[in-house]
C-alpha positions, 0 to 999 in steps of 0.5 A, spaced: 536 069 938 537 075 945 542 070 949 546 068 942 546 076 942 549 078 949 553 072 951 557 076 944 556 082 947 559 078 955 564 076 948 567 083 947 567 085 955 571 079 957 576 081 950 575 089 951 576 089 959 580 083 959 588 084 960 594 089 962 592 095 958 599 098 955 604 102 957 603 108 953 596 108 953 592 115 953 599 118 954 600 124 950 606 124 943 609 129 944 615 130 938 621 133 939 620 141 937 614 140 942 618 139 947 623 144 944 618 149 944 615 148 951 622 149 953 623 156 949 617 158 952 619 156 959 624 161 958 622 165 957 617 166 961 622 166 967 626 171 963 619 176 963 619 176 970 627 175 971 626 183 969 620 185 972 622 184 978 629 188 976 623 193 973 624 201 974 617 202 973 611 204 967 614 206 960 607 208 955 611 209 948 603 212 942 607 212 936 603 217 932 605 218 926 612 217 920 613 222 915 619 219 911 625 222 906 622 217 901 617 211 898 622 206 896 618 200 890 614 200 885 609 202 890 606 206 896 610 203 902 606 198 906 610 201 913 610 198 920 615 200 925 618 194 931 620 197 938 625 194 942 625 196 949 631 193 953 630 184 951 622 187 950 620 188 942 613 190 941 610 191 932 606 196 931 600 196 925 601 195 918 598 201 915 596 200 907 598 205 903 601 208 908 608 211 903 612 216 907 606 218 913 604 211 915 599 213 921 599 208 926 596 212 934 598 204 937 599 206 945 606 202 947 604 198 955 612 196 957 616 196 962 623 199 962 628 195 966 633 197 971 639 201 967 635 201 961 634 208 958 634 207 950 628 205 945 630 203 939 626 204 933 626 199 926 620 202 920 618 196 916 615 196 909 611 189 908 612 185 903 608 179 900 614 175 896 620 177 899 623 179 906 620 184 910 625 191 907 627 194 913 628 202 912 628 207 917 632 206 924 634 209 930 636 209 937 632 214 941 635 217 949 628 217 953 628 223 956 629 227 963 622 229 964 620 222 962 623 218 968 621 224 972 613 223 970 612 228 965 608 227 958 613 228 953 612 229 945 617 229 939 619 227 932 625 224 933 629 223 928 630 216 923 637 214 919 636 209 913 638 210 905 637 217 905 644 218 911 644 219 918 638 223 921 635 224 913 631 220 913 625 223 916 621 223 923 618 219 926 612 222 932 612 220 940 609 220 947 612 218 952 610 217 960 612 213 965 609 210 972 614 208 979 613 201 980 605 200 977 602 193 975 605 190 969 600 188 964 602 185 958 600 188 951 596 185 946 604 185 941 608 179 943 614 181 949 618 176 950 623 174 942 627 167 944 633 169 937 635 165 933 642 168 930 640 171 923 643 175 917 640 181 919 645 188 919 647 189 925 643 196 927 644 197 934 651 196 937 652 188 934 649 183 930 641 182 931 638 175 930 632 175 928 626 173 932 625 165 932 619 164 936 615 170 939 612 168 946 607 172 951 608 170 959 602 170 963 600 177 966 594 180 969 588 182 963 589 189 961 583 195 964 578 197 961 582 203 957 578 210 958 574 216 953 573 221 952 568 224 950 566 229 945 565 235 949 570 234 954 575 232 948 572 239 944 573 242 950 580 241 950 582 242 943 579 250 943 584 249 950 590 245 946 588 248 938 595 246 936 596 240 938 592 233 934 586 230 937 589 223 936 594 226 940 588 228 945 587 223 946 592 218 947 595 223 953 588 222 955 588 215 956 595 215 958 594 219 964 588 212 964 581 218 964 585 225 968 581 230 964 587 234 969 593 231 968 591 230 961 591 236 961 597 239 965 601 233 960 599 238 955 600 244 957 607 241 960 608 239 951 607 246 949 611 249 953 617 244 950 
């Protein structure tokens, strides 16, 4: 009995090991769609690296909040904000039921390519069963004092169905650092576009995103935390400035308390 079992094992082993392996043995078949996606990813990374080599420095954009002229639809809107800086595209989270007064308090870190001095802003109402509706938009020229190293906070007018510059306002805090180490934000930084049908907003047809990729980058450093005592002390010094704005300026100054106070002084003087 044992001999018969041994013979069967030898027979199976010979059947498995003997003979030429097929050409596709242990090979993973890649579909044409996967090949195209990989090509798109490599193109996006190459474009990212090209812009990184031409960048002037790092621009910090804090999307604080917006005050919109009208709530479109039967229920309160769910707004989110999309930013474009050169070929880079960023989005905030959606403020569910934010309506006419959405709040985001999102800090976006991005490279500022050579020749780019504007930020394109779009505010959408996120919809469940239809395409997200574009509510308001603006093209914002980066203030010269920001490029000179100052932190600048301001309200910028928005354009929409109500007319040019009267759809509401958006509150942004801007700061700039020359040629620092760059790290990628959590949101997508590169869009490989597909020519779409959405109307032109910023001087030409605007493509709708087909695939979104992020380029490999270093992990972001730990965001400094402002203690309650420090926050209270700074709030007492600047009672007219919102607490969330103070926190944002503190983060933009990398936890430097003296730099935060100087930036807030500049903002108060504007």
